C-alpha positions as CSV (number, residue, x, y, z in Angstrom):
1,M,8.0,17.0,1.1
2,K,7.2,18.1,-2.5
3,A,10.8,19.4,-2.9
4,W,12.1,16.0,-1.8
5,W,9.9,14.1,-4.2
6,A,10.8,16.5,-7.0
7,A,14.5,15.9,-6.5
8,L,14.0,12.2,-6.4
9,Q,11.8,12.3,-9.5
10,F,14.3,14.4,-11.4
11,L,17.5,12.5,-10.5
12,T,16.3,8.9,-10.5
13,R,13.8,6.5,-12.0
14,I,12.6,5.5,-8.5
15,P,8.7,5.5,-8.4
16,T,7.5,8.6,-6.6
17,P,4.1,10.1,-5.8
18,R,2.8,12.0,-8.8
19,L,3.4,15.8,-8.5
20,T,0.3,17.7,-9.6
21,H,2.3,20.9,-9.9
22,Y,6.0,21.3,-11.0
23,D,7.6,24.6,-11.9
24,A,10.9,26.3,-11.8
25,A,10.5,27.4,-8.2
26,L,9.9,23.8,-7.1
27,G,12.8,22.7,-9.1
28,G,15.0,25.2,-7.3
29,C,13.7,24.2,-3.9
30,S,14.5,20.6,-4.7
31,A,18.2,21.2,-5.3
32,P,19.4,21.1,-1.7
33,F,18.1,17.5,-1.6
34,F,20.4,16.4,-4.4
35,P,23.2,15.0,-2.1
36,L,20.6,13.2,-0.1
37,V,19.2,11.6,-3.2
38,G,22.7,10.6,-4.0
39,L,23.0,9.0,-0.6
40,L,19.8,7.0,-1.2
41,I,21.2,5.8,-4.6
42,G,24.3,4.7,-2.6
43,F,22.2,2.7,-0.1
44,L,20.4,1.0,-3.0
45,L,23.8,0.1,-4.6
46,W,25.1,-1.2,-1.3
47,A,22.0,-3.4,-1.0
48,A,22.4,-4.7,-4.5
49,A,26.0,-5.5,-3.8
50,G,24.9,-7.5,-0.8
51,L,22.4,-9.5,-2.8
52,G,25.1,-10.4,-5.4
53,A,27.8,-11.1,-2.9
54,D,28.3,-14.7,-4.2
55,L,28.9,-13.6,-7.8
56,P,32.4,-13.3,-9.2
57,P,33.8,-9.7,-8.7
58,G,33.8,-8.8,-12.4
59,V,30.2,-9.9,-12.9
60,L,29.0,-8.1,-9.8
61,A,30.9,-5.0,-10.8
62,A,29.2,-5.0,-14.2
63,L,25.8,-5.6,-12.7
64,L,26.3,-2.8,-10.2
65,L,27.2,-0.5,-13.0
66,V,24.2,-1.4,-15.0
67,F,22.0,-0.9,-12.0
68,W,23.7,2.5,-11.3
69,V,23.0,3.7,-14.8
70,G,19.5,2.3,-14.8
71,I,18.4,3.9,-11.5
72,T,19.5,7.3,-12.7
73,G,18.2,6.8,-16.2
74,G,21.6,7.7,-17.6
75,L,20.8,11.4,-16.9
76,H,24.3,12.5,-16.0
77,L,25.9,10.3,-18.7
78,D,23.9,12.2,-21.2
79,G,25.3,15.5,-19.8
80,L,28.8,14.1,-20.0
81,G,28.3,13.1,-23.7
82,D,26.7,16.5,-24.6
83,S,29.6,18.3,-22.9
84,A,32.2,16.2,-24.7
85,D,30.6,16.8,-28.1
86,A,30.4,20.6,-27.4
87,W,34.0,20.8,-26.2
88,L,35.3,19.0,-29.3
89,G,32.9,20.3,-31.9
90,G,32.4,23.8,-30.6
91,H,36.0,24.9,-31.7
92,G,36.0,27.4,-28.9
93,D,32.9,29.2,-30.1
94,R,30.4,29.8,-27.3
95,A,27.2,29.9,-29.4
96,R,28.2,26.8,-31.4
97,S,29.1,24.9,-28.2
98,L,25.7,25.7,-26.7
99,R,23.9,24.6,-29.9
100,I,25.7,21.3,-29.9
101,M,24.7,20.7,-26.2
102,Q,21.1,21.1,-27.2
103,D,21.4,18.6,-30.1
104,P,19.9,15.2,-29.1
105,R,22.3,13.4,-31.4
106,S,25.6,11.9,-30.0
107,G,28.9,12.3,-31.7
108,A,32.1,10.5,-31.5
109,A,33.3,12.5,-28.5
110,A,30.2,11.6,-26.6
111,V,30.6,7.9,-27.2
112,I,34.3,8.0,-26.3
113,A,33.8,10.0,-23.1
114,I,30.9,7.8,-21.9
115,G,32.7,4.6,-22.8
116,L,35.9,5.6,-21.0
117,L,34.0,6.8,-17.9
118,L,32.1,3.5,-17.6
119,I,35.3,1.5,-18.0
120,L,36.9,3.6,-15.2
121,K,33.9,3.0,-12.9
122,F,33.8,-0.7,-13.7
123,A,37.5,-1.1,-13.0
124,A,37.2,0.8,-9.7
125,L,34.1,-1.2,-8.6
126,Q,35.9,-4.5,-9.4
127,A,39.0,-3.4,-7.4
128,L,36.8,-2.3,-4.5
129,L,35.0,-5.7,-4.6
130,T,38.3,-7.5,-4.2
131,S,39.6,-5.1,-1.6
132,T,40.8,-6.7,1.7
133,Q,39.8,-3.7,3.7
134,D,36.4,-4.1,5.4
135,G,34.0,-1.3,4.5
136,A,35.8,0.0,1.4
137,L,33.0,-0.9,-1.0
138,P,30.1,0.3,1.2
139,L,31.8,3.6,1.9
140,A,32.6,4.1,-1.8
141,L,29.0,3.3,-2.9
142,L,27.5,5.6,-0.3
143,L,29.9,8.6,-0.8
144,A,30.3,8.6,-4.6
145,P,26.7,9.4,-5.6
146,S,26.3,11.9,-2.7
147,L,29.6,13.8,-3.3
148,G,28.9,13.8,-7.1
149,R,25.6,15.5,-6.7
150,G,27.0,17.8,-4.0
151,A,29.6,18.9,-6.6
152,A,26.9,19.7,-9.1
153,L,25.0,21.7,-6.5
154,A,28.2,23.6,-5.7
155,L,28.7,24.4,-9.4
156,F,25.2,25.8,-9.6
157,L,25.8,27.9,-6.5
158,T,29.1,29.4,-7.7
159,T,28.6,29.7,-11.5
160,P,26.2,31.9,-13.5
161,S,24.1,30.1,-16.0
162,A,25.4,30.1,-19.6
163,R,21.8,30.3,-20.9
164,D,18.7,32.3,-20.1
165,D,16.5,29.2,-20.5
166,G,16.8,25.5,-19.6
167,F,16.8,23.6,-16.3
168,G,20.2,24.9,-15.2
169,A,19.1,28.6,-15.6
170,A,15.8,28.0,-13.8
171,L,17.4,26.1,-11.0
172,T,20.1,28.8,-10.5
173,R,17.4,31.5,-10.3
174,H,15.2,29.7,-7.7
175,L,18.0,28.0,-5.7
176,P,17.6,28.6,-1.9
177,R,21.3,29.4,-1.4
178,R,21.6,28.9,2.4
179,A,20.0,25.5,2.4
180,A,22.0,24.5,-0.7
181,W,25.3,25.5,0.9
182,A,24.4,23.6,4.0
183,A,23.7,20.5,1.9
184,V,27.1,20.8,0.1
185,I,29.0,21.3,3.3
186,A,27.3,18.4,5.0
187,S,28.1,16.0,2.1
188,A,31.7,17.1,2.1
189,L,32.1,16.7,5.9
190,A,30.5,13.3,5.8
191,A,33.3,11.8,3.7
192,P,36.2,12.3,6.1
193,L,34.0,11.5,9.1
194,L,33.1,8.1,7.5
195,A,36.2,7.3,5.5
196,G,39.1,9.1,7.3
197,V,42.1,10.0,5.1
198,A,40.6,8.4,2.0
199,G,37.5,10.6,2.5
200,V,39.7,13.7,2.7
201,W,41.3,12.6,-0.6
202,A,37.8,12.1,-2.1
203,V,36.7,15.6,-1.2
204,A,39.9,17.1,-2.4
205,L,39.6,15.3,-5.8
206,V,36.0,16.4,-6.2
207,C,36.9,20.0,-5.3
208,A,39.7,20.0,-7.8
209,L,37.4,18.7,-10.5
210,T,34.7,21.2,-9.7
211,V,37.2,24.2,-9.8
212,A,38.7,23.0,-13.1
213,L,35.4,22.3,-14.8
214,R,34.0,25.6,-13.6
215,A,37.0,27.5,-15.0
216,L,36.7,25.7,-18.3
217,S,32.9,26.4,-18.5
218,L,33.4,30.0,-17.8
219,Q,36.1,30.3,-20.4
220,R,34.2,28.3,-23.1
221,L,30.5,29.0,-22.3
222,G,30.5,32.0,-20.0
223,G,28.8,29.9,-17.3
224,S,27.5,26.5,-16.5
225,T,24.6,24.4,-17.9
226,G,22.8,21.3,-16.7
227,D,24.9,19.2,-19.1
228,V,28.1,20.5,-17.5
229,A,26.7,19.7,-14.0
230,G,25.9,16.2,-15.3
231,A,29.4,15.7,-16.6
232,L,30.8,16.9,-13.2
233,T,28.6,14.5,-11.4
234,E,29.9,11.5,-13.4
235,M,33.5,12.5,-13.1
236,A,33.2,13.2,-9.4
237,E,31.6,9.8,-8.8
238,A,34.5,8.1,-10.6
239,A,37.0,10.2,-8.6
240,V,35.5,9.2,-5.3
241,L,35.6,5.5,-6.2
242,L,39.3,5.8,-7.0
243,A,40.0,7.7,-3.8
244,L,38.2,5.1,-1.7
245,L,40.6,2.5,-3.1
246,G,43.0,4.2,-0.7
247,T,41.3,2.6,2.3
248,D,42.9,-0.7,1.3
């Protein structure tokens, strides 16, 4: 149970039992639970959508997005912003790019990337709220957070760490690979089982994003980082929302 609570504590702001001991080994053991934490986030978003069902679609979409960011503490948006700054300001230099990722300040690229991503998610949520297809919104809300975190887990499984220190490096060293692959495969299989053809498209888009971002990270950084995984999570979530519009 400690691994589950550790995953929930790291990925969300949901209150959890206090862990008296947290180290890199526990962090690695918690990683296979990432897609399951995403599924829980999806259930909470679905419940919130039900509570606000009488609101205008645009208002509810905005509130859902605020809740989505709040429940995760903006963790993955921070990774997206850091990655965008590093890609723009690193000028192809590995050491410079990694230094920028560690800088707590946000540059223009971070603001632009985060802003565009949130606009895209808002537009997709509003479209799903007005969809005439029953079940489109619940499926999107359930699958997007789960597949997004499954993609990040797949990135850690297939890509060496670009740093010797940091969360990403520690997680990669202590990751239970068999359990992690089982979690990735389960999250990928759930999408077509629940959403049919649209689920297949969702998995295909997430796989394409993962392969592309992995290739770019290897080229630019020599590996992945926690920030890159966060950026992938956010982009994969947006891709799943767009793919589930295909259920209409």
